[in-house]
Phi, psi and omega in degrees: 000136181285148173236144180226138173293153184301324179293318178293324179294320178295321182292322186246031187302314182301314180295319181292323178295317177299320178299314180294322180297333178276001177103002181262091182288161179209168181243138175255131182247157175223118182064030179085355180257132178299132181249311182218154173247129181256122179227158178286149175246152177256082181275131177291152178294138180297135180274138174272125180272133178269114183262314183290129178078013184290344176250019182302129179083358182277334180205169177238149178264129180298150182297328181263029183305317183291342183240012180298133175057028183295329178292316179294320180293317178299321179296324178294322182277321188249358181085165180292140177243000000 
């Protein structure tokens, strides 16, 4: 496994990241002491969530939805008549 001083890693970071992404891990040292090991990760592709229509067919809206409980609501706003 390759080791790189932190200064060399900063200088060649793009190349080293590409190297790690291809499966060639490496170690970054500071003052001769190993600090971190860089390895590729297998991150899953982000899923696109479908929001519109996600409950299609799960329920039905009543035909009188716009006028449901209108008497009770009117009583709350205007008082009992």
